[in-house]
TORZAFI-260279 format. One record per residue: x, y, z of N, C-alpha, C, CB in turn; residue in one letter. Coordinates in steps of 0.02 Angstrom, whole numbers, padded with zeros to 5 digits, always signed. Each point is the difference from the previous one (the first is absolute). Glycine has a CB too. Layout:
<nodes>
XYZXYZXYZXYZA
...
</nodes>
This chain:
<nodes>
-05815+03383-04258-00070+00008+00018-00013+00075+00015-00006-00119+00046X
-00054+00142-00065-00017+00070+00012-00003+00015+00074-00065+00001-00107X
+00072+00063+00123-00004+00019+00071-00072-00011+00026+00094+00084-00016X
-00098-00095+00080-00064-00016+00032-00051+00055-00009+00062-00069+00083X
-00040+00131-00083-00047+00056-00009-00038-00005-00066+00076+00072+00070X
-00040-00090-00123-00032-00007-00065-00047-00060-00002+00099+00053-00053X
-00080-00108+00085-00043-00059+00003-00065+00019+00036+00101-00078+00000X
-00095+00116+00055-00060+00020+00038-00044+00046-00042+00064-00010+00107X
-00034+00057-00144-00038+00045-00043-00039-00040-00052+00085+00091+00018X
-00051-00139-00049-00033-00040-00051-00055-00044+00031+00106+00000-00068X
-00093-00028+00127-00051-00040+00034-00063+00042+00012+00090-00071+00054X
-00081+00133-00031-00057+00044+00013-00037+00016-00064+00061+00049+00098X
-00025-00039-00152-00033+00014-00065-00040-00060-00022+00092+00079-00031X
-00063-00138+00034-00036-00060-00020-00062-00011+00044+00108-00051-00041X
-00102+00064+00105-00057-00007+00046-00056+00048-00021+00077-00035+00095X
-00059+00097-00110-00050+00050-00022-00032-00020-00067+00064+00089+00061X
-00024-00116-00106-00028-00022-00064-00048-00058+00010+00104+00037-00059X
-00089-00081+00106-00046-00055+00016-00066+00028+00026+00097-00076+00027X
-00093+00126+00017-00060+00031+00027-00040+00036-00054+00058+00013+00110X
-00022+00020-00156-00033+00034-00055-00040-00050-00042+00092+00086-00002X
-00060-00141-00018-00035-00050-00041-00053-00037+00038+00103-00012-00067X
-00101+00014+00133-00053-00029+00041-00059+00048+00008+00086-00067+00062X
-00079+00128-00088-00055+00048+00001+00009+00062+00041-00068-00096-00018X
+00124+00104+00052+00013+00061+00039+00033+00051-00046+00013-00066+00108X
-00053+00107-00139+00026+00047-00050+00048+00051+00028-00105-00016-00061X
+00097+00035+00124+00047+00047+00030+00071-00029+00003-00094+00050+00067X
+00099-00116-00064+00066-00033+00002+00036+00009-00067-00044-00084+00082X
+00007+00091-00137+00031+00012-00065+00034+00068-00001-00086-00071-00054X
+00054+00121+00082+00030+00066+00003+00062-00001+00045-00113+00053-00018X
+00110-00086+00076+00056-00005+00045+00058-00038-00032-00079+00004+00098X
+00063-00058-00134+00052-00038-00035+00035+00044-00051-00065-00107+00016X
+00027+00146-00054+00030+00044-00050+00047+00051+00032-00102-00014-00071X
+00082+00041+00128+00043+00048+00036+00065-00034+00021-00102+00063+00041X
+00097-00123-00013+00060-00036+00022+00044-00021-00058-00064-00041+00099X
+00033+00022-00154+00039-00016-00061+00037+00062-00023-00084-00089-00034X
+00050+00145+00035+00032+00063-00020+00060+00016+00044-00110+00041-00040X
+00103-00050+00105+00055+00012+00047+00059-00047-00015-00082+00038+00088X
+00067-00102-00098+00052-00050-00012+00037+00013-00065-00068-00082+00064X
+00030+00100-00116+00030+00007-00067+00018+00071-00019-00065-00099-00032X
+00048+00147+00075+00015+00069-00016-00043+00028-00056+00115-00021+00038X
-00178+00000-00041-00048+00026-00049-00058+00031+00037+00034-00088-00086X
-00076+00123+00050-00057+00034+00032-00065-00019-00034+00075+00095+00031X
-00104-00153-00013-00065-00018-00029-00053+00050+00025+00033-00122-00006X
-00077+00142-00038-00052+00048+00017-00068-00035+00006+00064+00091-00060X
-00071-00129+00113-00062-00038+00012-00049+00044+00037+00064-00110+00002X
-00120+00125-00033-00051+00040+00035-00034-00040+00054-00018+00068-00104X
-00018-00035+00149-00038-00037+00050-00052-00045-00034+00016+00094+00083X
-00034-00148-00049-00051-00045-00028-00067+00036-00001+00063-00102+00044X
-00096+00097-00100-00067+00029-00006-00047-00052-00031+00048+00117-00013X
-00110-00099+00000-00048-00048-00027+00023-00027-00068-00091+00060+00060X
+00121-00017-00101+00025-00023-00065+00055-00052+00008-00029+00112-00049X
+00074-00101+00096+00053-00049+00013-00027-00066+00026+00076+00095+00024X
-00125-00092+00021-00030-00062+00026-00037-00038-00055-00012+00055+00113X
-00025-00019-00154-00035-00031-00056+00049-00033-00048-00093+00085+00011X
+00147-00049-00026+00050-00025-00046+00034-00062+00029+00019+00116-00044X
-00002-00115+00108+00030-00057+00034-00043-00062-00010+00054+00077+00086X
-00119-00070-00075-00046-00056-00007-00004-00025-00072-00066+00044+00096X
+00065+00002-00144-00001-00019-00071+00062-00039-00019-00069+00101-00025X
+00125-00080+00052+00064-00031-00017+00010-00067+00034+00046+00112-00017X
-00061-00116+00082+00024-00057+00041-00054-00042+00034+00099+00068+00017X
-00160-00042-00008-00049-00034+00042-00061-00025-00037+00039+00072+00092X
-00070-00031-00132-00061-00019-00035-00059+00040+00026+00045-00115-00019X
-00105+00099+00003-00025-00065-00022+00007-00013-00075-00078+00007+00094X
+00092+00044-00135+00008-00013-00072+00067-00035-00012-00071+00101-00028X
+00083-00117-00035+00064-00030-00019+00056+00048+00021-00053-00063-00098X
+00103+00036+00132+00055+00041+00025+00043+00026-00058+00000-00065+00107X
+00018+00128-00103+00042+00030-00052+00074-00015+00010-00085+00090-00012X
+00105-00105+00074+00070-00016+00015+00002-00050+00058+00038+00115-00039X
-00057-00177+00026-00003-00049+00053+00067-00005+00038-00086-00064-00066X
+00085+00067+00132+00062-00002+00039+00021-00072+00016-00028+00112+00048X
+00030-00155-00099+00015-00071+00009+00057-00021-00047-00120-00022+00033X
+00170-00009-00005+00057-00025-00040-00025-00046-00056+00075+00009+00100X
-00119-00055-00084-00023-00050-00049-00033+00033-00061-00015-00082+00093X
-00019+00139-00083-00032+00034-00056+00051+00020-00053-00089+00042+00079X
+00147-00021-00058+00050+00025-00046+00048-00054-00024-00009+00110+00055X
+00011-00166-00021+00050-00050-00016-00026-00063-00033+00062+00044+00095X
-00128-00051-00102-00024-00057-00039-00044+00025-00057+00004-00075+00101X
-00004+00038-00155-00033+00022-00062-00076+00010+00008+00089-00059-00063X
-00119+00019+00107-00073+00004+00009-00021+00057+00047-00006-00123-00020X
+00055+00154+00053-00014+00053+00049-00047-00024+00055+00016+00085-00090X
-00006-00147+00113-00042-00029+00051+00035+00000+00068-00055-00071-00087X
+00017+00085+00140+00029-00005+00067+00004-00073+00023-00046+00114+00028X
+00082-00123+00027+00006-00066+00032+00029-00053-00047-00097+00031+00073X
+00148-00011-00110+00033-00046-00045+00069-00018+00028-00062+00050-00099X
+00103-00077+00057+00068-00022+00019+00039+00056+00035-00001-00079-00097X
-00006+00140+00074+00035+00057+00030-00021+00011+00072+00009+00053-00113X
-00073-00060+00126-00027+00008+00068+00029-00053+00046-00105+00050-00047X
+00108-00111+00022+00026-00055+00041+00075+00009+00014-00088-00077-00048X
+00125+00105-00001+00071+00013+00011+00010+00053+00053+00024-00031-00120X
-00067+00082+00121+00003+00052+00051-00016-00031+00068-00032+00090-00084X
-00019-00131+00087-00019-00034+00062+00058-00041+00027-00120-00004-00037X
+00155-00030-00008+00058-00040+00020+00055+00044+00028-00028-00085-00088X
+00039+00144+00058+00052+00046+00026-00019+00023+00070+00027+00038-00117X
-00090-00023+00128-00022+00019+00068+00013-00058+00048-00088+00078-00048X
+00070-00138+00027+00008-00059+00042+00073-00013+00019-00101-00048-00053X
+00147+00058+00005+00071-00008+00014+00024+00047+00055+00017-00035-00119X
-00049+00092+00124+00017+00049+00052-00040-00012+00064+00029+00083-00090X
-00071-00134+00090-00039-00015+00060-00064+00040+00006+00106-00030+00053X
-00130+00058-00108-00062+00040+00002-00056-00034-00038+00069+00104+00010X
-00129-00095+00016-00060-00024-00034-00053+00054+00006+00028-00123+00023X
-00063+00137-00077-00050+00053+00001-00063-00023+00036+00046+00044-00107X
-00072-00001+00149-00064-00012+00033-00056+00001-00053+00042+00051+00109X
-00035-00007-00158-00051+00008-00052+00010-00049-00058-00009+00120+00031X
+00048-00172-00020+00015-00048-00053-00064-00026-00031+00106-00033+00058X
-00107+00033-00124-00057-00022-00042-00059+00049+00001+00035-00116+00022X
-00027+00174+00010-00051+00052-00004+00025+00055-00046-00041-00026+00117X
+00102+00048-00106+00035+00047-00043+00062-00037-00023-00045+00106+00061X
+00059-00107-00127+00058-00037-00024+00065+00021+00034-00059-00013-00109X
+00101-00035+00123+00064+00011+00034+00045+00048-00039-00009-00114+00048X
-00002+00118-00114+00043+00043-00041-00029+00070-00009+00040-00101-00059X
-00086+00120+00102-00026+00069+00000+00055+00047+00023-00119-00041+00024X
+00122+00100-00052+00053+00048+00016+00005+00014+00075-00018+00052-00112X
-00039-00049+00146+00004+00015+00072+00041-00052+00037-00112+00056-00007X
+00106-00119-00011+00037-00053+00034+00073-00002-00022-00106-00065+00009X
+00118+00076-00073+00070+00000-00023+00039+00057+00031-00037-00052-00109X
+00007+00111+00113+00034+00056+00032+00010-00013+00075-00050+00078-00086X
-00001-00106+00118+00005-00014+00071+00055-00051+00013-00123+00025+00014X
+00128-00077-00055+00051-00051+00007+00070+00031-00004-00078-00085-00050X
+00088+00129+00001+00065+00033-00006+00015+00042+00062-00012+00002-00125X
-00038+00031+00151+00008+00039+00062+00023-00045+00057-00088+00081-00039X
+00055-00139+00046+00018-00047+00054+00072-00024-00008-00120-00037+00008X
+00140+00023-00069+00069-00023-00011+00050+00054+00018-00040-00076-00091X
+00026+00138+00071+00046+00054+00016+00002+00014+00076-00023+00050-00113X
-00033-00056+00145-00002+00009+00073+00042-00055+00034-00115+00053-00008X
+00113-00114-00019+00041-00054+00027+00074+00014-00010-00093-00082-00022X
+00111+00111-00035+00070+00018-00013+00024+00048+00055-00015-00016-00126X
-00026+00065+00142+00018+00050+00051+00001-00031+00070-00051+00090-00071X
+00002-00131+00087-00006-00029+00067+00057-00048+00015-00124+00011-00008X
+00146-00049-00042+00051-00052+00012+00067+00019-00030-00090-00085+00002X
+00102+00149-00005+00061+00027-00029+00062-00038+00023-00055+00112-00006X
+00096-00133-00042+00062-00035+00015-00007-00074+00011+00037+00104+00049X
-00098-00129-00046-00012-00071+00011-00017-00035-00066-00040+00024+00117X
+00044-00089-00118-00016-00039-00060-00072+00013-00023+00083-00088+00037X
-00128+00098+00010-00070+00012-00016-00007+00064-00042-00035-00058+00105X
+00075+00109-00091-00002+00062-00039+00022-00013-00071+00022+00067+00104X
+00030-00106-00112+00025-00016-00068-00052-00041-00038+00119+00002+00042X
-00152-00048-00008-00053-00040-00033-00058+00044-00021+00034-00099+00068X
-00054+00145-00025-00056+00046-00016+00020+00045-00058-00040-00003+00120X
+00101+00028-00121+00023+00043-00054+00001-00038-00066+00070+00066+00081X
-00050-00128-00080+00001-00041-00060-00071-00015-00023+00109-00051+00035X
-00155+00036+00011-00070-00013-00018-00031+00063-00030-00009-00086+00092X
+00025+00144-00064-00024+00064-00026+00023+00011-00072+00002+00048+00117X
+00063-00057-00129+00028+00010-00067-00032-00050-00049+00110+00041+00050X
-00114-00104-00030-00028-00051-00043-00074+00013-00016+00082-00082+00048X
-00121+00104+00003-00071+00013-00012-00009+00059-00048-00027-00044+00115X
+00067+00095-00107-00003+00055-00048+00013-00024-00070+00037+00080+00089X
+00017-00117-00098+00021-00022-00067-00047-00052-00030+00116+00024+00033X
-00143-00069+00008-00041-00054-00026-00074+00016-00001+00085-00078+00042X
-00105+00132-00010-00072+00016+00003-00014+00074-00015-00013-00092+00083X
+00020+00135-00034-00025+00068-00007+00027+00037-00061-00011+00002+00123X
+00076-00006-00134+00029+00037-00057-00020-00028-00068+00095+00029+00074X
-00124-00088-00075-00022-00029-00063-00069+00024-00022+00069-00099+00028X
-00105+00133+00016-00068+00021-00020-00018+00071+00021-00031-00117+00009X
+00066+00146+00039-00022+00064+00027+00002+00056-00051+00041-00038+00111X
+00006+00037-00158+00003+00054-00049-00059-00003-00050+00125+00000+00011X
-00145-00061-00030-00059-00007-00043-00062+00024+00038+00053-00098-00060X
-00056+00082+00123-00056+00023+00042-00002+00077+00003+00008-00106+00069X
+00050+00136-00057+00002+00074+00005-00016+00033-00067+00085-00011+00092X
-00066-00020-00147-00020+00026-00066-00076-00003-00008+00110-00036-00050X
-00141-00019+00074-00072-00006-00002-00034+00054+00043+00011-00124-00021X
+00019+00138+00079-00026+00054+00043+00003+00066-00038+00037-00062+00105X
+00020+00077-00134+00008+00063-00036-00050+00005-00057+00122+00001+00030X
-00131-00055-00066-00047+00000-00057-00072+00007+00023+00080-00071-00064X
-00098+00038+00120-00070-00002+00021-00022+00053+00050+00008-00117-00022X
+00039+00152+00053-00020+00045+00054-00026+00067-00028+00084-00054+00075X
-00127+00084-00036-00028+00065-00018+00015+00053+00052-00090-00059-00063X
+00119+00039+00120+00013+00048+00054+00074+00015+00006-00102-00041+00060X
+00117+00101-00041+00069+00020+00013+00027-00041+00058-00021+00117-00044X
-00021-00130+00094+00022-00038+00058+00029-00068-00020-00088+00058+00069X
+00050-00098-00104+00023-00067-00019+00060+00003-00047-00117-00043+00014X
+00117+00091-00060+00056+00007-00047+00065+00017+00037-00081+00038-00089X
+00077+00007+00138+00060+00020+00037+00026-00055+00047-00040+00118-00008X
-00006-00153+00041+00021-00056+00043+00034-00053-00044-00095+00023+00083X
+00064-00040-00139+00030-00050-00046+00068+00023-00025-00116-00037-00034X
+00122+00102+00020+00065+00027-00023+00054-00008+00053-00062+00080-00072X
+00044-00067+00134+00049-00008+00055+00019-00074+00007-00048+00101+00059X
-00001-00145-00063+00014-00072+00005+00046-00020-00058-00112-00022+00056X
+00099+00047-00115+00042-00015-00058+00073+00019+00013-00099+00018-00075X
+00110+00043+00100+00069+00022+00014+00033-00045+00053-00033+00118-00030X
-00005-00135+00081+00026-00043+00053+00019-00069-00027-00070+00062+00084X
+00026-00091-00124+00013-00067-00026+00058+00001-00050-00122-00029+00017X
+00129+00082-00056+00058+00006-00045+00065+00002+00042-00070+00062-00088X
+00067-00025+00142+00058+00005+00045+00016-00068+00031-00030+00120+00025X
-00022-00156-00004+00009-00067+00027+00028-00048-00052-00094+00022+00080X
+00069-00018-00141+00024-00043-00054+00074+00012-00012-00115-00001-00052X
+00134+00063+00050+00070+00018-00010+00043-00026+00057-00035+00103-00063X
+00010-00097+00124+00038-00022+00059+00011-00076-00001-00047+00096+00065X
-00005-00135-00078+00008-00073+00001+00039-00025-00060-00107-00009+00063X
+00106+00046-00117+00038-00022-00059+00075+00009+00010-00098+00028-00072X
+00118+00014+00120+00071+00012+00013+00027-00040+00059-00016+00113-00046X
-00028-00149+00081+00022-00041+00057+00036-00061-00025-00095+00041+00070X
+00142-00064-00032+00039-00060-00018-00033-00061+00030+00106+00066-00008X
</nodes>
């Protein structure tokens, strides 16, 4: 198992990514900085400006058709519809961990903000219950959720961001997320 310091770093990154996708654009810049520190890279994310805010809304919020919907179901079913089988599978994973969304049925459970937040909670549990069975269960749930959910759609989402974005801010945040998720994919693929 990875050292606790790395688990905490990753938990903080996932928490910031959840905040970013929930609309706190400054969290995207902070996440990129922390990803850079963890991976030894230097993302060049400029401060959030009006262009970055406008681009964020075009990509993830609306009111027009979203250019990069932050929903697992959009990328994993042929109809690109929310609240499908994929959403229910994510809801079930949350339920297995004893979590239920307050915003259930308002924002789909498979929205990036919730998936990132869930991973943060699991990593925080690994740190909190270090050496106990609960830590091993949380670590296994984290690995399984990455493999069965986030890693199956996040790269397509990030390609859509790259294709649809017009601001350096959104492009650089997405680039940092891409590097982090590639690193995570490599890590879970080598676990026994």
